[in-house]
Wavefront OBJ file of the C-alpha trace (Angstrom):
o trace
v -26.199 -54.251 13.718
v -29.573 -55.888 14.476
v -30.379 -53.002 16.800
v -29.614 -50.452 14.080
v -31.647 -52.375 11.499
v -34.597 -52.679 13.863
v -34.382 -48.973 14.701
v -34.358 -48.053 11.011
v -37.426 -50.209 10.366
v -39.298 -48.771 13.341
v -38.437 -45.184 12.344
v -38.355 -44.999 8.526
v -38.080 -41.198 8.696
v -34.723 -41.389 10.487
v -32.560 -42.089 7.427
v -33.894 -39.179 5.321
v -33.625 -36.915 8.360
v -29.976 -37.816 8.863
v -29.348 -37.113 5.187
v -31.011 -33.709 5.389
v -29.024 -32.808 8.510
v -25.791 -33.889 6.809
v -26.573 -31.775 3.733
v -27.409 -28.740 5.850
v -24.190 -29.132 7.827
v -22.168 -29.443 4.605
v -23.877 -26.382 3.116
v -23.091 -24.337 6.232
v -19.488 -25.603 6.371
v -18.377 -25.877 2.743
v -14.770 -25.159 3.693
v -14.692 -28.326 5.816
v -15.446 -30.577 2.848
v -12.369 -32.685 1.922
v -10.207 -31.124 -0.811
v -12.238 -27.873 -0.772
v -9.159 -25.644 -0.635
v -7.207 -27.910 -2.985
v -9.941 -27.608 -5.606
v -9.869 -23.835 -5.217
v -6.197 -23.784 -6.223
v -6.778 -25.698 -9.480
v -7.710 -22.601 -11.548
v -4.498 -20.918 -10.362
v -2.484 -24.001 -11.279
v -4.085 -24.023 -14.733
v -3.245 -20.333 -15.280
v 0.331 -20.980 -14.168
v 0.921 -23.926 -16.506
v -1.035 -22.851 -19.598
v 1.449 -20.229 -20.911
v 4.366 -22.588 -20.324
v 3.051 -25.035 -22.876
v 2.206 -22.212 -25.283
v 5.662 -20.674 -24.861
v 7.314 -24.044 -25.414
v 5.357 -24.492 -28.645
v 6.245 -20.998 -29.839
v 9.936 -21.580 -29.183
v 9.794 -24.822 -31.125
v 8.441 -22.944 -34.158
v 10.702 -19.911 -33.946
v 13.959 -18.851 -32.346
v 12.599 -15.350 -31.720
v 11.800 -14.502 -28.085
v 8.175 -14.631 -27.047
v 6.992 -11.094 -26.270
v 3.948 -10.195 -24.226
v 1.850 -7.112 -25.066
v 2.290 -4.042 -22.847
v -0.005 -3.961 -19.839
v -1.488 -0.866 -18.188
v 0.577 0.027 -15.150
v -2.588 0.408 -13.049
v -3.149 -3.333 -13.452
v 0.102 -3.965 -11.592
v -1.485 -2.742 -8.350
v -4.984 -4.043 -9.041
v -6.695 -5.928 -6.222
v -7.947 -9.478 -6.570
v -10.847 -9.969 -4.148
v -12.875 -12.970 -3.014
v -15.774 -13.153 -0.575
v -16.131 -15.740 2.136
v -17.962 -16.426 5.369
v -16.888 -17.810 8.743
v -18.050 -21.407 9.184
v -18.229 -23.552 12.307
v -14.950 -25.288 11.477
v -13.218 -21.881 11.228
v -13.893 -21.063 14.873
v -11.344 -21.126 17.673
v -11.833 -21.501 21.416
v -13.023 -17.887 21.639
v -15.742 -18.555 19.045
v -14.425 -16.279 16.339
v -12.421 -16.923 13.173
v -9.226 -18.751 14.081
v -5.989 -16.956 13.241
v -4.684 -19.970 11.329
v -7.594 -19.846 8.869
v -6.591 -16.347 7.765
v -3.435 -17.815 6.233
v -5.361 -20.494 4.344
v -7.736 -17.910 2.852
v -4.811 -15.696 1.904
v -2.970 -18.594 0.232
v -5.729 -19.169 -2.306
v -6.299 -15.467 -2.873
v -2.622 -14.645 -3.454
v -2.163 -17.605 -5.786
v -5.038 -16.334 -7.925
v -3.597 -12.803 -7.959
v -0.071 -13.815 -8.960
v -1.126 -16.315 -11.616
v -3.488 -13.763 -13.179
v -0.761 -11.123 -13.363
v 2.522 -12.974 -13.751
v 1.971 -16.386 -15.373
v 3.191 -15.135 -18.757
v 6.286 -13.621 -17.195
v 7.033 -16.712 -15.138
v 6.767 -18.894 -18.247
v 9.409 -16.901 -20.124
v 11.929 -16.471 -17.292
v 13.179 -19.989 -16.845
v 10.352 -20.953 -16.454
v 10.348 -19.732 -12.875
v 8.041 -20.201 -9.903
v 7.095 -17.998 -6.967
v 8.138 -19.277 -3.545
v 6.783 -17.974 -0.254
v 9.654 -16.653 1.859
v 7.913 -14.965 4.768
v 4.575 -13.761 6.156
v 3.627 -11.104 8.702
v 0.054 -10.485 9.821
v -1.605 -7.862 12.011
v -4.956 -8.938 13.451
v -7.110 -5.898 14.210
v -10.696 -7.091 14.719
v -12.363 -10.425 15.334
v -14.641 -11.968 12.709
v -17.716 -13.534 14.273
v -19.391 -16.866 13.412
v -21.057 -16.832 9.973
v -19.964 -13.240 9.408
v -19.086 -12.413 5.792
v -15.749 -10.874 4.859
v -13.676 -10.040 1.781
v -10.103 -11.171 1.129
v -8.335 -8.701 -1.167
v -4.698 -8.881 -2.321
v -2.448 -6.749 -4.500
v 1.237 -6.342 -5.273
v 2.647 -4.017 -2.628
v 6.265 -3.452 -3.695
v 9.462 -5.165 -4.803
v 13.226 -4.843 -4.606
v 16.145 -6.608 -6.303
v 15.446 -9.944 -4.614
v 11.834 -10.120 -3.446
v 8.272 -9.209 -4.319
v 5.774 -8.302 -1.592
v 2.014 -8.827 -1.641
v -0.417 -7.205 0.790
v -3.649 -8.983 1.706
v -6.514 -7.207 3.431
v -9.384 -8.885 5.266
v -12.198 -6.382 4.909
v -15.854 -5.900 5.644
v -17.962 -6.754 2.563
v -18.405 -3.968 0.036
v -15.359 -1.956 1.104
v -13.102 -0.749 -1.727
v -9.851 0.931 -0.758
v -9.077 4.029 -2.872
v -5.758 3.939 -4.702
v -4.659 7.335 -3.416
v -4.732 5.912 0.116
v -3.864 2.243 -0.381
v -1.444 2.264 -3.337
v 0.237 5.628 -2.840
v 0.074 5.577 0.944
v 0.624 1.850 1.649
v -1.288 -0.130 4.322
v -0.021 2.375 6.898
v -2.236 5.064 5.386
v -5.226 2.704 5.310
v -4.808 1.842 8.991
v -4.554 5.521 9.924
v -7.565 6.628 7.898
v -10.612 7.242 10.116
v -13.024 5.888 7.506
v -11.267 2.742 6.293
v -9.351 1.465 9.316
v -12.623 0.424 10.970
v -13.343 -1.852 7.993
v -10.079 -3.813 8.263
v -10.126 -7.132 10.131
v -6.477 -7.980 9.399
v -3.559 -6.997 7.170
v -1.055 -9.561 5.913
v 2.199 -8.994 4.029
v 3.801 -11.869 2.147
v 7.330 -12.031 0.783
v 7.978 -14.003 -2.415
v 11.114 -14.890 -4.315
v 11.166 -16.141 -7.900
v 13.258 -19.209 -8.642
v 14.278 -20.779 -11.947
v 16.107 -23.854 -10.741
v 18.774 -22.543 -8.371
v 18.782 -19.064 -9.879
v 16.903 -16.288 -8.118
v 15.070 -14.262 -10.747
v 14.780 -10.522 -9.987
v 11.132 -9.440 -9.682
v 11.719 -6.688 -12.241
v 12.657 -9.324 -14.821
v 9.429 -11.229 -14.191
v 7.382 -8.023 -14.378
v 8.981 -7.031 -17.682
v 8.352 -10.481 -19.112
v 4.720 -10.272 -17.968
v 4.274 -7.128 -20.074
v 4.707 -4.425 -17.450
v 6.892 -1.613 -18.785
v 9.174 -1.376 -15.767
v 11.393 1.691 -15.960
v 15.107 1.236 -15.626
v 15.825 4.118 -13.285
v 13.201 4.197 -10.592
v 11.978 0.642 -10.564
v 8.446 1.732 -11.447
v 6.264 1.121 -14.452
v 5.922 3.670 -17.212
v 2.582 5.413 -17.518
v -0.015 4.185 -19.966
v -3.600 5.315 -20.416
v -5.368 4.800 -17.107
v -2.107 3.923 -15.374
v 0.409 5.561 -13.043
v 3.428 7.662 -13.924
v 6.978 6.774 -12.902
v 6.960 9.236 -9.995
v 3.724 7.846 -8.551
v 4.857 4.246 -8.825
v 8.271 4.973 -7.364
v 6.518 6.665 -4.440
v 4.121 3.718 -4.037
v 7.005 1.236 -3.993
v 8.949 3.353 -1.507
v 5.912 3.558 0.795
v 5.330 -0.174 0.441
v 8.919 -1.058 1.309
v 8.804 1.224 4.348
v 5.742 -0.675 5.556
v 7.522 -3.979 4.928
v 10.536 -2.873 6.970
v 8.236 -1.955 9.817
v 6.450 -5.307 10.000
v 8.888 -7.905 8.609
v 12.407 -6.729 9.393
l 1 2 3 4 5 6 7 8 9 10 11 12 13 14 15 16 17 18 19 20 21 22 23 24 25 26 27 28 29 30 31 32 33 34 35 36 37 38 39 40 41 42 43 44 45 46 47 48 49 50 51 52 53 54 55 56 57 58 59 60 61 62 63 64 65 66 67 68 69 70 71 72 73 74 75 76 77 78 79 80 81 82 83 84 85 86 87 88 89 90 91 92 93 94 95 96 97 98 99 100 101 102 103 104 105 106 107 108 109 110 111 112 113 114 115 116 117 118 119 120 121 122 123 124 125 126 127 128 129 130 131 132 133 134 135 136 137 138 139 140 141 142 143 144 145 146 147 148 149 150 151 152 153 154 155 156 157 158 159 160 161 162 163 164 165 166 167 168 169 170 171 172 173 174 175 176 177 178 179 180 181 182 183 184 185 186 187 188 189 190 191 192 193 194 195 196 197 198 199 200 201 202 203 204 205 206 207 208 209 210 211 212 213 214 215 216 217 218 219 220 221 222 223 224 225 226 227 228 229 230 231 232 233 234 235 236 237 238 239 240 241 242 243 244 245 246 247 248 249 250 251 252 253 254 255 256 257 258 259 260 261 262 263 264
């Protein structure tokens, strides 16, 4: 301790220098700060819980069911995107973004997507919660140190038991056109000469909805969230700016075919 004290007195610039270095390291490695990812999930948690309290209050005042306004069907397949950058603590032994960090980025991104789209529906179906039931990821290109990238997720498809979300890791500024991504599924994106070069990785996540021990069909959650899901084809009816039943049925079919190829 005496040695440290004497050193500090003999070099008064050392303490400020250490502080500056620490701040620079923290600025370059924000994702390594304790609770960084936990704090990023708080907005999603707030969106998930907020309608539950509102629904509970509405039920206390009236016995009538709480109805949500119709939502454009195009919103159902809308991407939620966030930008990030590879930090030192993201690197693996090969000095590029570690595979494990892809899953952490996707976790926060998917939570934001689902709570933005489905919180109202989850609040009125139980309430129910979404539970991760499986993940499959295809790594296509490495992401180098300090390289920027975009994480972009959307609802891919659903069946009677599960809902599937696709997450793309893309080069910044890339926007996937709906006629390729939504109607053609990730398979079409990865075959397209223009867009496949912009994809670092593609991840598919399987979710189930649970209200206690009961498994809630995804269609029930979607209806409760305001999406006009058709009874016959499992799609959403067309509204202004949205998709027609035929297009959505085709998109879901393409999505499920991709799921069978990478998860089953």
